[in-house]
N, C-alpha and C positions, 0 to 999 in steps of 0.2 A: 240812359233815361232820357225822356225828353222834357225839358223844363222850357218854361218862359222866354226864356234867353236863345231859344232855338225855334225860335219862330212863331210860338202857340199865342203869345200875347205879353208885351213888354211892359204893358201901361200899370202903371199902380196905382191899385184906389186908395184913398188918404183914409183917414180915422174920420176925419169931418163928413165925407161921404159914406161912412158906416156908423154912423150912431149906435151905442148898443146900452141895452138896459141893466145896468150894473155891472160887476165884476164878468169879466171874461173866464171862463172854467174849461179848459182841455179834457177831455176825460178819455183814454185809450183802454182798450181793451188788449186781452193777451190774443196771442193766434201766430207765435212763430214768424214764418216767412211772409204771413200776412201783413204783417206790420210796417211794409215799406207802403201800402196805403196810407198809414196814418204820417208819414214822413212828408207825401204828397199833400195832405191835406195842411199841415204844417207850413209849406211853401206857400200856398195859395194864402193863408193868413198871411204869413209874413211880406209876403209882396205887397197885400191891402194895407201895409199898415199895422195891423193888429196882432199885439204880443200877450199871450194869456196873463192872468193875474194869478194863474192857480192851475197848476196841472195834475191830475191824477191818474196813473197806471197800475196795470197789473201785467206780470209778464213781460212780453216784446215792448207792450205798453208803458212800463215802467222804465224799461232801456231807452226807448224814445224820451219819455218825459226828462230821465237823465240829463241825455244828450242835449234837451234845449236848455234846461233850468240851470246846467252845468258850465253853460257859455255865455257870453255877451250876445246880444242880440244880431250883432254884425257878425259872429260867428257861427250861428247855430246852425245854419242850413248848411255850412261848409262841414259842420262837424258830422251831422247827418250823411250826407253824403259819403264822408270817409268812412262811417261805419256800414253802411250798408254795400259800400263796394268792398272793405274787408272779409265780408262773408257771404261774397257772390262766390257759388261754386261753379267754375268753368271747367266743362272735360275738358282732357287734353286733346279729344280729336273731336271734330264737329261733323253730324250727319242731316243734318236740318234740312239741306236740301233734296238729301237722297228718302230719308225717315221722319215725316214730322211726326215730331213728339219724341223722337227718340234721344234726342240730347237731354230733355227733361229728365228722362227716365235715367240715363248716366247719372245725370245732377243726383239724383235721388239715391241712388245707390253709392255714389260716391260719399255722401253724408252718411250714408247708415253705415259704412265701413271705416272711412277714414276721419268722419266729423269734418269740421269747418275749423281752417287756421284763421284764429283770431276768437274764436267761439268756443269750440269744444273738442275734445279729443277723445277715442275709446278709451274706456278703462279693462284692458285684458282680463283683470283678476275678477271682474263681474262676470266672466263666463266659466270660472272655476266651480260652479256650483253653487245652484240655489241657497244653500247651507254653510257658503265658504263666509269667515268673519272677516268681514271688510272695514268694519266700525262705523258707528253713525254718520260720522262725517267722510265718508266715502261712499256709502252704500247708494250707488250710481252706474248703469250702464256706460256713461262716459265722464271725466273730467271737466271741471269749467274754469281750470286756473288760464286757459289763454283766456278767456272772458274777461275776467278781473283785471289783467295787462291792459286790454283792449279798453276797458271804461276807467281804469287809472289813467289812463295817457288822454282820453277824449271829453273827462268830465273832470271841471275844476270843482271839489267838492266846497271849497271854501266858498264859492258863488252859492252854490245851492244852498248853502246855510245862512245866507243873507236874507233868505225868504222874499225872493223879488226876481222871478216869479216863487209862491208858493209851492212847493214839491210834496205830493202823497203818493205811498205807493203801497199796496195791497200785499201781504202774504199770510201763509196757514200757519199757524202753530201746530206742529206735528203731533206734541203730548195732548192738549186738550180739543182738537180740530176746530178751535177757535180762528177769526179773522183777527187780524191785527193790521191797523192803517198806519203805517211811520210817516209821520209827517214832521215837516221842517218846520212850523211853528212851534211843534213840542219836544223836538229832540233832535239832535245833532245827526244828519244822516252822511253814512260813507257808504264805500264802494258793495258792503254786505249787504245793505237793507234793498239794492238793486238786483244783487244777484239771487238775495233768497225770494223774491220777487216773482223770479222767472226761473226758480228749481224746480221742474216739472218732473215728479217721479214718474217710472222709475229711471228715466234716462239720465237725470242729473240730482245728485245728491243734496240735502237737505245743507243749508246755511247756520252757523250756529250765531247769535248775538245775544249778547249780555246772556251767556250760560243755555240757551235755549235755540232748539233746531226749529227751521222755518222752510215751508215749501211754497212750490208756484201758488199764488193767490188764486189763481184761476181754478182750481180746486174747488174752493167754497164760493168764490162769487167771482165771476169772471167778467164783471160789467160793473166797475167802482162808481156808478152814479150814485149809489147810495150814500156815499162820504159825503157829498154837496148837501144832497136832502139831510142828513144828521146833523150836519155843523151845526155850530152854538159859538156866536149868533149865528142865524142866518140871516143872507144878505141875497136882494135882487140879483139876479145872475142871467146870464146869457151862456150857456152851456153847448158846446161843443161835443157831442156825445158819438164817437167815433166808432162803430161796431163791424170786426173783423169776420163774423160767422152769420150767416143767414137765419133768422128765427122762422124763415117761413119757404116752404121748397115742395116740389113735387112729388108726389107719390113715387118711391124709388121699385124699379122695376128690373133690376139685377144687382147681383150682390156688391157690385162696385158703386153703383147709387146707393144702396144701403149702407154701405161703409160712409160714404161722403155724408149722408142727410144725416147718420147717426154723429157725426160731430157736430154738425152745425147745431142741430138740437142740444147735446152734449155743453157746448161751450157757448150758445147764447144766451145761456144763464136766465132764461123765462124772463129777458126785460121788458116785454112787453107788460106782462101781469106786474112789473115791479113798478111800473112807470104811472100804471093805472092806479093801484092803490096810493101812490104819491099824490096823484091828482086829487084824488078823494079825499086824504087827509088834509091837503093844504084847501081845499075848497070848505072843509069843514073849519080849518083855522081862521078864513076869512068868514065863514058864515058866524063864528064869535063875536068877531069883532064888529060886524054888523047889527049881532042882536046887541052888542054891550052899547053900541052908540045910541040906542033907544031907550036906554034905561035912564030913569030919572039921575040926576045928579048926585043925589043920597044914596042911592043905592049903589052905583059905580063907587062911589069912593069906602065901601064897606070890603073890611078884610076878606070875609067870604064871597064875596062880587069880583072883588079885583084879583082873588087865586083862581077864580073860575076864567077872567079872561084873560089872565096869564097863557093859557092854551091857545089863545087868537094869535094869529100871525099876520103882517102887511106884506110880506114879501112876496115876489113874483119870479117865478123861473121859467125862461124860455128852453126849451132843449130843443137843439137842433140837430138830428140823428142821421148821421153819413154811413152808409151801408156799403162796405166793399162789395165788388160786384162777382160774380162766378164766372171766371174764364171759361173759354172753349176748352173742352176734353181734361177740364179738374177733376181730380181725384181726392180721396181721402190722405193723401200724401201731401196736399198742397202746403199743408204748415210748416215743412221743410223743402218747399222747393225754393231754392236759394239760386236757382238758376240767374244768369242776368236778363233773360227775356222775363220771367216771372217777376223780378223785381223791378225789371222798368215799367211792367204794364199795369203792377196795382200801383206803384207812384203815381205813375201819370192819372189815372183813374182817380185817386183822392185828389189830385190838384184839379182836377176838370170838375169833378164833382162839386168841391169848395168855391170854387170859381162863379158856377151856376150858383149856388146858395148866395154868396155873398151879393151878387148882383140882385138878387130877389130881394134881399134882407126881410124876410117873413115876419122875424118878431117887432117890425114899426107897424102900427096898425090901430085900429079897436077892440078890446076883446074883453069878454064877460067880466065884469068887476069880481066876479066871486069865482073866478077861476084862479088857482094859486100856481099851477104849473101847466104850461101849455107846449104840447110837442108841433112840431114841425118837422114831417116826414117825407124824404124824399123819394116817389116809388114810381116807377116807369118813366122818370124824368119829368115827374110834375112835382110840385113841391105842396104838398097838403097841410095844414093847420089842423090841430084837433086839440080840444079843449074838454076835458071831462065835464057832465052835464050832473 
């Protein structure tokens, strides 16, 4: 991996140089091997002296979130590096100089057939037939006991449950199809909660918590920004939303492109429409405040008007969207590309993108007073600010 100490930039940005409007929230999407991008994002924040007050993750995002929340600030980056080193899939032979891209194919097939040490291993009984009784707690093509050991070694759950930073992970309740956010503010978290958030079927078996089974939250909502919008009480926030799947893309012309684009569409989770709806909702909350301020005092103190005024909200949320790039020759198997080159490139991309955002500080400036949610989006290396009208 290319890091600041390797010559990219060693200067630390101080918190004084980066004033932020409210709590700092880090939202991490699911996406398997693509999650190395999130580690690069955190590295840039860490070097800038910015530690999140709240981390929300799904799937690999929950694992990265746990590694951050479950370690003291001085150890967080080293724990992330240790995890991503553990899950590297190194081919025994290297053909990089002879057949470009062949090493990545070897890495893919090695992952499929042998799993990844420290993460998951094949479950042979899963191939005994579709009707073979594996049991609800073991129904998956791979077993995730190696991941349980890895996370137990790398994450201090006593620190996690001190709620500094607050940690929230999303999982899908198997029986009801409902999204469940496990939050260190409200309950005691342990390794099962991180594993449940990453238990993507049919590859991985569901994880049982308090007698109920949970799958990967990404099958219901892979972009858990909604947890910030629905929090009670809401707070002014600077939200770094780290997205691994590209919601926009070219029309596919080959079956390989169809498979790749299909995954992006499936797991980007309609984030654009979700944010647009939140922008509208928060604008209406600000409108309610403005209207209430224009009422006579006698009206504002009446019980009926006070109830209506309670729907208003003065908070403002700045969302900085960081989007992982598509690498050259990327395919629909990118989320299991645990090759050293793939991990390094995605980590570095997250680092570079976040450095650029922190230099711009787009959340500083004058904004429409009626805008409660303001989106800052990086497109073609240009950071754009969008506020709902």
